[in-house]
C-alpha positions in Angstrom: -0.1 0.0 0.2 1.4 3.6 -0.8 2.1 6.0 2.0 0.6 9.4 1.7 3.3 12.2 2.0 3.7 15.9 1.3 6.1 16.9 -1.3 9.8 17.1 -1.0 12.8 18.5 -2.9 16.6 18.6 -2.7 19.6 18.9 -4.9 20.5 15.5 -6.0 24.0 16.4 -7.3 26.9 16.5 -5.2 28.0 19.9 -3.6 30.1 22.4 -5.4 30.6 23.4 -9.0 29.9 21.3 -11.9 28.9 20.9 -15.4 25.3 20.2 -14.4 23.1 20.0 -11.5 19.9 18.3 -10.7 17.0 19.3 -8.2 14.7 16.2 -7.5 11.1 16.7 -6.5 8.8 14.0 -5.1 5.2 14.3 -4.0 1.6 15.2 -4.8 2.6 18.9 -5.9 4.9 18.0 -8.5 2.5 18.6 -11.4 1.6 21.9 -10.2 5.5 22.8 -9.7 6.4 21.4 -13.0 3.8 23.5 -14.7 4.6 26.8 -12.7 8.2 26.6 -12.8 8.3 25.4 -16.7 5.5 27.2 -17.9 3.4 24.3 -19.2 2.6 20.8 -18.5 5.1 18.2 -18.9 4.5 14.8 -20.7 5.4 11.7 -18.5 8.2 9.9 -19.3 9.6 12.3 -21.9 12.7 14.9 -21.6 11.8 18.2 -22.4 14.4 21.2 -22.8 12.8 24.1 -20.6 13.4 27.4 -19.3 13.0 27.3 -15.7 10.9 30.6 -14.4 10.9 32.4 -10.9 7.7 33.7 -9.5 7.4 36.9 -12.1 7.7 34.6 -14.8 11.7 35.8 -15.5 14.3 33.1 -16.3 16.3 31.6 -13.7 18.1 28.9 -15.8 17.3 26.6 -18.3 18.0 23.1 -19.1 16.1 19.8 -19.1 12.9 18.8 -17.3 12.0 15.0 -16.8 8.5 14.2 -15.2 7.8 10.3 -14.0 4.2 9.7 -13.0 3.6 7.8 -9.9 3.6 4.7 -9.1 5.9 4.4 -12.1 9.0 5.9 -10.6 11.8 5.3 -7.9 9.5 6.7 -5.0 6.1 5.4 -6.1 5.2 9.0 -6.6 4.9 11.5 -9.2 8.7 12.7 -9.4 10.1 15.8 -11.2 13.7 16.4 -12.1 15.2 19.7 -13.2 18.7 19.2 -14.7 20.1 22.9 -15.1 23.6 24.3 -14.9 25.9 23.1 -11.7 26.5 26.2 -10.0 25.6 26.3 -6.2 23.9 29.6 -6.8 21.5 28.4 -9.5 20.8 24.9 -7.8 20.1 27.0 -4.6 17.6 29.5 -6.4 16.0 26.5 -8.2 15.4 24.9 -4.7 14.0 28.1 -3.1 11.5 28.4 -5.9 10.5 24.8 -5.6 10.0 25.2 -1.7 8.0 28.6 -2.4 5.8 26.5 -4.5 4.9 24.2 -1.8 7.8 21.5 -1.4 9.8 21.3 1.9 13.5 20.3 2.0 13.9 16.5 2.0 15.5 14.6 4.9 18.6 12.5 4.1 17.6 9.4 2.2 13.9 10.5 2.4 13.6 9.5 -1.6 15.0 6.0 -0.6 12.8 5.8 2.4 9.7 6.6 0.4 10.5 4.1 -2.2 10.6 1.5 0.7 7.4 2.7 2.1 5.6 2.6 -0.9 6.6 -0.9 -1.7 9.0 -0.1 -4.6 12.0 -1.8 -2.8 12.8 -3.7 0.4 14.9 -2.5 3.1 18.0 -4.5 2.0 17.6 -2.9 -1.5 17.2 0.6 0.1 20.4 -0.1 2.0 22.2 -1.3 -1.3 21.2 2.2 -2.6 23.7 3.9 -0.1 26.2 0.9 -0.2 26.6 1.4 -4.1 26.9 5.2 -3.6 29.6 4.9 -1.1 31.4 1.8 -2.5 35.2 1.7 -1.8 36.2 -0.8 -4.6 35.1 -2.1 -7.9 33.9 -5.5 -6.5 32.1 -3.7 -3.6 30.1 -1.7 -6.0 29.3 -4.9 -8.0 28.0 -6.7 -4.7 25.9 -3.5 -3.8 24.1 -3.8 -7.4 23.6 -7.3 -6.9 21.8 -6.7 -3.4 19.9 -3.6 -4.8 18.8 -6.3 -7.9 17.4 -8.2 -5.1 19.7 -11.2 -4.8 20.1 -10.7 -0.9 16.4 -10.4 -0.5 15.4 -13.6 -2.7 17.9 -15.6 -0.5 16.3 -14.5 2.9 12.8 -14.9 1.4 13.6 -18.6 0.4 14.7 -19.3 3.9 11.3 -17.5 5.1 8.9 -19.2 2.6 10.2 -22.6 4.4 10.2 -21.5 7.8 6.4 -20.2 7.4 5.4 -23.5 5.8 6.9 -25.2 8.8 5.2 -22.7 11.1 2.0 -23.3 9.5 2.1 -27.2 9.8 2.7 -26.9 13.7 0.5 -24.2 14.3 -2.3 -26.0 12.3 -1.4 -29.3 14.3 -2.0 -27.2 17.6 -5.2 -25.9 16.1 -6.9 -28.9 15.6 -5.0 -31.4 17.8 -7.8 -32.4 19.6 -9.9 -33.6 16.5 -9.4 -36.4 14.1 -5.9 -35.7 12.7 -2.8 -37.4 12.4 -0.1 -37.3 15.4 2.8 -34.9 14.9 5.9 -36.3 12.9 8.6 -34.8 15.2 11.4 -36.7 13.4 10.3 -35.1 10.0 10.2 -31.6 11.8 13.8 -32.0 12.9 14.6 -33.1 9.4 13.2 -29.7 8.1 14.6 -27.9 10.8 18.3 -29.1 10.1 17.5 -28.3 6.3 16.6 -24.7 7.2 19.5 -24.3 9.5 21.7 -25.5 6.8 20.4 -22.6 4.4 20.6 -20.1 7.2 24.3 -21.1 7.6 25.2 -20.5 3.9 23.4 -17.5 4.0 25.3 -16.0 7.0 28.7 -17.2 5.5 27.8 -15.1 2.4 26.6 -12.2 4.3 29.5 -12.0 6.3 31.5 -11.8 2.9 29.2 -9.2 1.8 29.8 -7.4 5.1 33.6 -7.5 4.4 33.0 -6.4 1.0 31.1 -3.3 2.0 33.0 -2.3 5.1 36.4 -3.7 4.1 39.4 -4.1 6.9 41.1 -2.5 9.3 44.6 -3.6 9.2 47.3 -2.5 11.7 51.1 -2.5 11.0 53.0 -2.8 14.4 56.2 -4.1 16.1 59.6 -3.0 17.3 61.3 -0.1 15.9 63.5 -0.1 12.7 61.8 -3.4 11.4 60.6 -1.9 8.4 56.9 -1.1 9.2 56.6 2.1 7.4 58.5 0.4 4.4 55.9 -2.2 4.3 53.4 0.3 4.0 55.0 2.0 1.3 55.4 -1.2 -0.7 51.5 -2.3 -0.3 50.2 1.1 -1.2 53.0 1.4 -4.1 54.0 4.9 -3.3 56.0 7.0 -0.5 53.5 7.6 2.0 55.4 7.1 5.3 59.0 8.6 6.1 61.6 6.0 6.2 64.9 6.4 7.6 67.6 4.2 9.4 67.1 6.0 12.7 64.6 4.1 15.1 61.6 5.9 16.3 60.9 7.5 13.4 57.4 7.2 13.1 55.7 9.0 16.1 51.8 9.1 14.7 49.8 6.5 13.2 49.4 7.2 9.7 46.6 5.5 7.8 45.7 5.3 3.8 43.1 3.3 1.7 43.8 0.8 -0.7 42.2 -1.7 -3.0 43.6 -5.0 -2.6 41.7 -6.8 -5.3 38.2 -6.1 -4.3 39.2 -5.8 -0.7 39.1 -2.4 0.7 41.6 -1.8 3.4 42.4 1.0 5.8 46.0 0.4 6.4 47.8 2.0 9.6 51.6 2.2 10.1 52.3 2.7 13.7 55.1 3.9 16.0 57.6 1.2 17.3 56.7 -0.5 20.5 59.7 -0.2 22.9 60.4 1.2 26.4 61.3 5.0 26.2 61.5 8.0 28.4 60.6 10.3 25.3 57.3 11.8 26.0 56.5 12.3 22.6 57.3 8.7 21.7 55.4 7.3 24.6 52.3 9.0 23.0 53.1 7.6 19.6 52.9 4.2 21.5 49.6 4.7 23.4 48.3 5.5 19.9 49.6 2.5 18.7 47.6 0.5 21.2 44.6 2.2 20.6 44.9 1.3 16.6 45.6 -2.1 17.3 42.7 -2.8 19.7 40.2 -1.3 16.7 41.9 -3.3 14.1 40.4 -6.3 12.3 43.6 -7.8 11.6 47.3 -7.0 13.1 50.5 -7.5 11.1 53.5 -8.0 13.6 56.7 -7.1 11.8 59.9 -8.5 12.7 63.5 -8.4 11.7 64.0 -11.8 9.8 67.6 -10.8 9.8 67.9 -10.2 13.7 67.8 -13.8 15.6 67.2 -11.7 18.9 64.0 -10.0 17.8 60.9 -11.0 20.1 58.3 -13.2 18.7 54.8 -11.9 17.6 53.3 -13.0 21.0 54.9 -9.5 22.4 52.0 -8.0 20.1 49.4 -9.6 22.5 50.3 -7.1 25.1 49.0 -4.2 23.0 45.2 -5.4 23.5 43.0 -8.0 22.4 43.8 -9.0 18.9 41.1 -10.9 16.7 43.5 -11.9 13.9 47.3 -11.7 13.6 50.1 -12.4 11.4 53.8 -12.2 12.0 55.7 -10.6 9.1 59.2 -11.5 9.0 60.6 -8.7 6.9 64.2 -8.1 5.3 64.5 -11.9 4.0 66.7 -10.4 1.3 69.6 -9.9 3.9 69.8 -13.7 4.9 68.7 -15.1 1.3 65.4 -17.0 2.1 62.6 -17.2 -0.1 59.2 -15.7 0.5 56.7 -18.2 2.1 53.6 -18.5 4.3 53.9 -20.8 7.4 50.7 -21.8 9.7 51.9 -21.5 13.2 50.0 -23.1 16.1 49.2 -19.5 17.2 49.1 -17.4 14.1 50.5 -17.4 10.4 53.9 -16.4 9.6 54.9 -14.7 6.2 58.4 -14.3 5.2 58.9 -11.2 2.7 61.2 -8.2 1.9 59.5 -4.9 1.9 62.6 -3.8 0.1 62.3 -5.8 -2.9 58.8 -6.6 -2.9 59.3 -10.3 -2.6 56.6 -11.9 -0.7 54.3 -9.1 -1.3 51.8 -10.9 -3.4 51.7 -13.6 -1.0 50.7 -11.0 2.0 48.1 -9.7 -0.2 46.4 -12.9 -1.2 46.7 -13.8 2.9 44.6 -10.6 4.0 42.0 -11.2 1.3 41.9 -14.9 2.7 41.8 -13.5 6.4 38.8 -11.4 5.7 36.7 -14.5 3.8 37.3 -12.9 0.3 39.3 -15.7 -1.0 37.9 -16.2 -4.3 38.4 -13.6 -7.0 35.0 -13.9 -8.8 32.6 -11.0 -9.2 29.9 -12.9 -7.7 28.1 -12.3 -4.1 26.1 -9.3 -2.5 26.8 -6.4 -0.1 25.3 -6.8 3.4 25.7 -4.9 6.7 26.3 -5.9 10.1 23.0 -5.7 11.3 22.0 -8.2 8.6 24.7 -10.8 9.9 23.5 -10.0 13.4 19.7 -10.8 12.6 20.7 -14.0 10.7 22.6 -15.1 14.0 19.7 -14.4 16.2 17.4 -16.2 13.4 19.9 -19.3 13.6 19.7 -19.3 17.6 16.1 -19.0 17.6 15.9 -22.1 14.9 18.6 -24.3 17.1 16.5 -23.8 20.1 13.5 -25.0 18.1 15.6 -28.2 16.9 16.7 -28.9 20.3 13.2 -28.5 21.7 11.9 -31.0 19.1 14.7 -33.4 20.1 13.5 -33.0 23.7 10.0 -33.5 23.0 9.4 -30.1 24.8 6.2 -29.5 23.3 4.7 -28.1 19.9 3.9 -24.7 21.8 7.5 -24.0 22.6 8.7 -25.2 19.1 6.3 -22.8 17.3 7.5 -20.0 19.7 11.0 -20.4 18.7 10.0 -20.5 15.0 8.2 -17.3 15.4 11.2 -15.4 16.6 13.2 -16.7 13.9 10.8 -15.4 11.2 10.5 -12.2 13.0 14.3 -11.6 13.0 14.5 -12.7 9.2 11.7 -10.4 8.5 13.5 -7.6 10.1 16.3 -8.1 7.3 14.0 -7.3 4.3 12.0 -4.8 6.5 8.8 -6.9 6.6 9.1 -6.1 10.3 10.9 -3.2 11.4 10.8 -0.6 14.1 10.7 3.1 13.4 14.0 3.6 15.3 15.8 1.2 12.9 14.1 2.9 9.7 15.5 6.3 11.1 18.9 5.1 12.0 19.3 3.4 8.5 18.0 6.4 6.3 19.7 9.2 8.3 22.9 7.7 7.0 22.1 8.5 3.2 22.6 11.3 1.0 20.4 14.4 0.7 18.4 14.0 -2.3 18.7 10.1 -2.4 
């Protein structure tokens, strides 16, 4: 069912000067606004060159006008787009004129929110719009496009449909259990639950990869002074970002750069060397190193392969909680070693040379695999942390239902666990969604989208 709203307007192109700027309008006053600002009615779904007029009939600008009649538009409402010259002054004049004719300024993401509320897209597709705009790599953009086209939604609905069919069987049995119906088959119930759980596990795995695809990974490079941390950062980003000298303690503050490792967006941090020091500036650098390490998804502890007295990477554990760590043995060119990857009992070890680049592809492939992006294809969809969490809660509820079935705990208890699982899955696509969640999601969108 379509929702009824007032008319909203916004500049839909980025702030600043450009060749083209677009003012977007959506709502019940669009036809009136279009006629007043262009001087005559517009034909739906046809682009026309028009002069845009002020309230006195004088030209404000000239450009292209495009009218879409609801419900055949992105928002499901009548939509007008005025494409003029991309001057901030001109865009401001056009927007003021549209608002003087009855529209109001749109909130961030309000056009996409209306598309969702009017049933044009579901919530995962609406989020994919923002993810596509904010994508940091080509593969992230492809994943967002797949989600926008409904790939993620379809997978969720397939699990939901199986779950709803199972709920219908159980609740039908509860409704008519005192009548002449066959006894409930608990063995078939457990088998069906196992099939649904397998589907949830696969979807969770794909959604986690989609989250990494969207969010990328925060990788911290740390270790003792003068082991080649800054050289490693420069080698990974293929340019001189960090100062490299033979003097220990050169890096005092955390330096971070963005890079694309074959589809994985990485925020890479080069940190101050960790050691005992009386220098208050270096102490502050080490404190900041600890903060970066604690917030990282992956830590590269760099050591000197040519120095047998170097402490092992377990020293990094003193910096705080580390989810994933790899010890990078740098400077293998000084000892004549070949690059390699070894999987130790506590964490992996990579032997490389930041100076020559030997072993660098090994490290890049390792970071992708550690993030769950081991394949190099273009498949998959983007996802968000909230999707992964909701799938996890749905899986827990389904496991509780299976445990209850195995324990013969009663159909009422099983049905309640299934209801909770359905509620969590429905929250992903927006079939069940709180107002607070909607406000949080759409407030992160661009104005005009």
